[in-house]
Every structure is written in structure tokens, then in C-alpha cells.
N, C-alpha and C positions, 0 to 999 in steps of 0.2 A: 499794896494794890496789885491786882493780877491783870496782865495784858494778854489777850488772846488774839491769834491770827486766823482768819478764815480764808482758805484757799478756794480759787475759782474752779479747780478740778477735783473731781471725786476720786476716791481710792480705786474704784473700778476702771476709770479712765487711765490711771497710771499703770495698772496691770496690763491693760490692752496694748498701750504703746510700748511697754517693755517687752512683751512677747514679739511684737513686730521687729524690734531692734535685734533681738536674739536670732530671729529667723534670717534676717538679712546678713548678719555676721556669719551665720552657718553657711549660707550660699557662697559668700566670698571665699571662705576658707576652702570649701570644696572645689571651687574653680581653680584656685592657686595650686591645690594638690594635683588636679588633673593635668594642668599645664606642665608641671614639673615631671610628671610621669611620661607625658608625650615627648618631651625634650630628651629624656633618658633613652626612650625607645629609638628615636631617630638617630641619636649618637651611636647606639649599639649597632644598628643596621649599617650605618656608614662605616664603622670600624670593621665590621665583618666583610664588607664589599671590597676593602682595600686589597689590591694584588690579584684580583680575579675578575673575569668578564661578567657582566650582568646579563648578557644574552649571547647566543652562539654567533661566531663571525659570519656564518653562512646567511644570517638574517639581515646583515647590514645592507646589502643590495640584493635585488632580485633580478631575474631574467639574464640577459647577456652580460650584465655588469657585475654579477655576483662574485665576491672575493673568495679566493681559495687559499688554504694554508700553504700550498706548494707553489704559489705564484712567484716566489723569489728563488727558484731553482737555479743552479749554475747555468743551465742552457738558456733560461729566460734572461739572465743577466748578459749572456753572450749575445743573444739576439738583440737586446737593447743597444749593445755597442756596435752591432753590425748593420742594423736596419735604421732607416730614417723616414719620418713622416714628411713628405714633400709638399703636398697640397690636397685640398678638397674643393669640389665644385661649389662655387658661391654665386654663379650667374643667376640673375633674378628670374629668368624665364625657364630655368631648369626645375622640373617637378621633383618633389621629395624622393619619389621612387626611382628617379633617373640620376640622382646625385652619385658621383663617383669619387674615389680617393686615389691618391698616387703614393706608392711606397717605393723607396729606392734603397740601393745597397751602397754603403759608404765606400768611397775610393774607387767606384766604378760608374759606368753609364747605365747600369741595369736599373730599370724601373718597371713597376707593375701597376696598372690601372684597374680598379675593380669597384663594383658597387658595394655600398655598406651592407654588411650582413652576409655577403657571398664569400665562399671559401677561396683562398689563394693556395694553389698547390705548388709545392716545391720539393727539391731534394737538398738536404743539408749534409755537408761533409764536415765532420767534427775533427778537431785535433785530439790527440791522446790526452792532452791536458784538460780537455773539456771545452775549449774554445771552438769557434766556427771557422773552418778553413775556406769554405766556399758555399754559395747559394745558387741554385739553378731554378728559375721559375718555370713551371710547366702548365700545359693546358688541361692536363688530367691528373689523376692520383699520383703522388710521389710519396716519399717517406715521411713528409710533414705537411700538415694543412694549417692555415691560419685564417680566422674569421675576424675582420676588422669592425670596430664600433667606435664612432666619434665620441670622445668625452667632452671636448670643448674645441674652440678654434685652434688651440695650440697643442692638443693631446689626442692620441689615438690608442685604443686598447685592442690588442690582438689576443684572441682566444686560440691558443696553440695546442695541437694534438700531434704527438709523435710516438708511435709504437705503443699506443694505449695509454700513454702518460699525458695528462692535461696540465697546462700551465698558462699563465697570463703575462703578457708583455705590454708595457706602456711606452709608446714612442712619443717623443716631443717633436714639435714642428721645427723644421730646419729653415735657415735662410737660403739654402741651396735652391737652385732653379731646376725646373723640369727640362726635359729635352726640348729644344726649340722646334716649334711646329713649322711646317712648310710655309714659306712666305712670311716668316716672323719679322724679318727686317722691314718689309713693307708695312706690316701692321704697326710696328714700333715707330714708324715715321710720324704717326699722330702724336706720340709722346714728345716729339721734338718740334711740334707745330708752333708757328709764330702767330701770336694774337695781334692782328693789325688794327682792329677797331670797327666801328659801325660803318655801313655803306651809305654815304651822304648822297650819292647819285641816285640810289633807289629811293631815298627819302624825298628827293625833289622831283624825279621823273619816273618813278617805278610804277605808278598806277596801282590798281587793285591787285595785280598778280605779284609784283615785286616789292611794293612798299613795305609789306610786313617783314621782309627780310632785313630792313634797315633797323629793326628793333633787336637784331641779333649781332653777335660778334663775328667778324671775319677771321678765320684761322687758316693760314697758308700752310699746306703740307707739301714737303719735298721728299720724293722717294726716287732715288737715283736721278735719272734725267727728267722724270715726270714731276710736274708742279701743278697743284690744284688748290682751290679755295673752298672751304666749308663755311656755311652760315650756321652758327651754333648758339643756342640759348639754353637756359637752365632747364633740366629734366629731359633734354633731347636724347634720343637713342640713335645709334649708328650701326649699320651692318657693313661687314667687309666683303665686298663682291668685286670680282674682276680685277683684283690686285689693288683696290683703293677703297677708302671709307666713303659711305654714302648715308645721309640722314634719312631715317624712316619716320613714318607718321606717328608711330607709337610702338610700345613693346610687343603688342599683339601682331604687329606687322613685320617684326624682325624675323629673319630667316634663322631657324633653330640650328641649321647645319653649318653656319658660318660664324666667325667671331663677332662679338657684340661689344659696343662701347656705350657709356652713359655719361652725360654731362651732369655731375652732381651739383655744381653751382656755377654761376656765370655773372660777371660784373665788369665794370670798366677796368678794374685792376687785373683781371685775368679769369681763367677757368680752371675747374677741378674736374678731371676726367678719369674714369676707371674703365678698364677693358678686360674681357674674358675670351678665351678661345672657344672652339666649338664644343669641347667636352665640358666647359664650365669653369676651367681653371683660370686664375688671374693671369693676365698678360702684363699689365702695369697699372699703376695708380699714380697719377702725376698732376702737378699744378703748373699751368702755363701762365706766365706773367705777360701782361700787356706791355707793349712798347710805345714809347713816346715819339711822336712825329716831330720833325723839325718845323720851324716857323715857315708858314707859306707866304711867299711874296711873288705875285704875278703882276708884271707891268705890261698892259696891252699895247702901249706905244712902242715897245720893243719887239712885239710879235707881229702886229697888224701894221704893215708899212705901206705908205702911199695910198691910203684908203680913199676911194672916190665913189661917189654915189652915181649909179647907173640909171636906176629907176626908183620909184617910191618904195620898193621892197627889195632892192638889190644893191649891193656894194661890192666893188672890186678892190682887191688889195694884194700885196705880196707878203707871203709867209714863208720864211726860209728862202729857198731858191725858186719857189713856184708862185704863180699868180693864181688867185682864186676869185670866184664870184660867190659871194655869200648871200644867203637869204634865211629868213626865220626857219628854225627847225633843223639847221645844219649841225652835224657833229663833226668836229675836226680833232684828229688824234695825232699826237706826236710820237709815232712808233719808231722802231729801230731804223727804218728807212726814211725817216723825216715826216713832216706833216702831210696828212691827206684826209679826205672826207670818207666817212663811213656811209657807203651808199647801198650796198646789198644787204639782204637779210642775213646772209652768212657772216658778213663782217660785223653786223650789229650783234648777232648771237654770240660770236666769238668774243666780242668786247664784254658783253654782259656776263659771260662765264669766265672772265679773266684769262682766256686763251690768247687774245690780242690785248696787249697792254701798252700803256703810255699815258701821258698827260692828255686831258680832254678839254676842249672848249665847246660849249653848246651856245648857239646863237638863238636867243629868245625872241628878240624883236628888232625891227628896223623901221623907223618912222620916216615921214616925208622930208624931214630936215636932215636926214642922214645920221641920226643918233642910233647907234648900235648898242644893244644890251645883251648880256649873257652871263654864263657861269663857267668858271674854270675849276677842274678837279685834278688832284694829284693822281699818281699812277694807281694806287690802291683805293682811291675814291673815299679816303677817310678825312680829307680836308677839302674845303670848298671856298671859293672866293668869287663874288660877283664882280663883273667888270663892265665898263662902258667906254666907248670912244665915238668920235664923230667923223664921218666921212664928208669930205667937201668936194666942190667942183674943182676942175683943173685950174681955176683962177685963184683959189684960196689955199690956206694952209690947214693941215689936219692937226687936230688936238686930241689927246687921249688921256684918260685917267682911270685909275683902279678904285674900286669900292670894296 
């Protein structure tokens, strides 16, 4: 018996698919060969580049920062040991074209302030060994000129030319200080300022003019025998005029010719302040910590003695060694010379500006029954306590209580 099989594919179809398979295999082999050749070329190029530059050193940087082969000459090394980069102007209202740099000579008080890109003229006196014996800064041509360019906050590049020879010197920033400016001690008084807290008196009685100041922190500044208080908030600017700091409306209102300070941050825990001199160099950067106040305890019965009602709106009493007639709206201050009323505009202004200081009692109201109500403030007005006491007729006894 003969068994036969009949395929579903014809011979022509087998040949067609076979040709496709051969073509695909050829493409894969060709791709593998190309990849191998490319890897070989890359490896050969890499090996040939080892030990030599791929491009000239001159093309690494352009303009004033272009590197040179002779930048590490003995004289350049000597200058790096002799000179120091002291400061650059970072004051926020200094325009870029106005910014200046300060270079000093190590071991001396010699300093030179110059704009970036402008030449510094000097005479160099060299040792026979190649070191530098002395440097003299000049207003005009000397035997050496140096053009400064800032690399970053901590580095300065000097393009030096001496006798036709050019070289480059890199100076690192120093922790040394510039020469103290005139009045520096008075400016630095802000750095030692005392953060007292917010003004509660202005919060209660300041009105539209003074109440906004209650949102700021009081900072007491002591400069010699002078003492004054600043109201500072975050982002405030201050100018130094007449030997003291004063808050200005904004940076555009600051005097460019005098020192400037800026409150970087402000909170109940303290303030962060940075200051610059007129040239734009940093004076200081400080954090002032807030101080805690002692617990306030005011006992009206120990202050207002023998209170008697005179009229529906007047009460008489003894405070200290003096007898007073009180009425609503009275301000009584316990100054160095004892308790007295603030009556004149000059006295009131002196108290508001912290020129006249002391504990203060404000009489808010007196009713027909002799009930007196008011508020007590400590000397810096950072603490407040309401109080009440009752004035009686000469036939009764006076009672008082604190609230």
C-alpha cells in the first residue's frame, strides 16, 4: 500500500519565504560588522588622544579670563603670596558698572579700591631671589599694571603686565577686614542691637499713624551715650545719617552716599541684618536674638493710695509722694524723678520716641460710682496689664484689684 502526503504550501511559496529569510540574515550580519568597525575606530581615536590636548589652551576661555601658558611664572606666584582679595561691593543698590573691589597687601595696612576691569598702577620692588620686597600703589603709570576681574565670590583674577611680560594671578578672598570707615563704631552699634519685642502701647493707643509700628520689632541701639529705638520689620531698609541709623521707605529712597542696612528676616525670635558701607562693601551680617521679658505684676492698690471721688469724672489719690487728680485720658509715667503726668506735646512726643522712659499708666475711664479703669505698660511697652480700682468717699474704704 502506498501512502502519499499532500502539503498545503506549493514549491513556489517555499522558495519565496526562503529568499526572505536569507535577505534578513544578510542584513543582520552586515549590521554586526559595521558596529564592530565603529568600535575599533573609536578605540583607535581614544588611544591616539592620550597624552595630548584636543584643542589649544587659548580656546578654553575667551576675553579677560583667557588662560595663558605663562600664568604660573615666579612673579605671579610671588604676587599671589603678597596680595590679598579683601572685598567686593555687594550692596543691592550699587549698579553693576559702579561695583568696586578692594585689594590689600599682606602684613600692611595698604589697600587699593578699584572698579572691575580698570587698571591698578603700582611699582614692584623685587628680591634678587625673585620674590617681592615691596609694593607701592600709584595714581598713574608705574612699572606694573594689574586689571582685576571677579571669578566668583571668593576668587579674583589679576591680568598683570610688567615690562612687556603678561601673566595671570588668582587671589583668594581673605577673612581680613578693610580699613574701618569713619564712624564705623556708630554703624556697628546696630550689630549689637537689643531686640525688645513689639510695642503694645502703639497697638492699643497708636491710632492710624502709630498702630502699624506695633507689627514690627523694637530694636534698641546704644552708641556711646546715645540710645535710640528702631521699629524694624522683614525687608526694611535703613540709612546711616547724622551718626545714627534710620528706617527709609524703600531701597529707592536710600541715600546712595551713606551706609545701608537691610533686614533680611524678622520674627519673634529675632532679626537677621546685613549692612554695607557707602562704597558697597559689607560692614557686618548679624543675627539679633529676641530677649525674654520678666513676668509683669502690677498691683494698683500699691500705687494709687487713698483714692477719693471728687466728681463723676475725677478721682484724687496719692502716688508716691505726690497727690494727683485723675481723669479719663491721663497718662502717668514713673520716670527717674518719680511719677508725674504727661501734659505737654513735647513730653508726649519724648515718650513716644523713647526719649522719656518709665512705667506708664493710662486712665481709660472713671464712672459715677468711682470705678477707675486703665492700662499699665512696662518701660519698653512690650508688656501690658489692665487694671481697675474703686475710689470711695471719705466715709468708706477704697478697694483695688488688678486684671
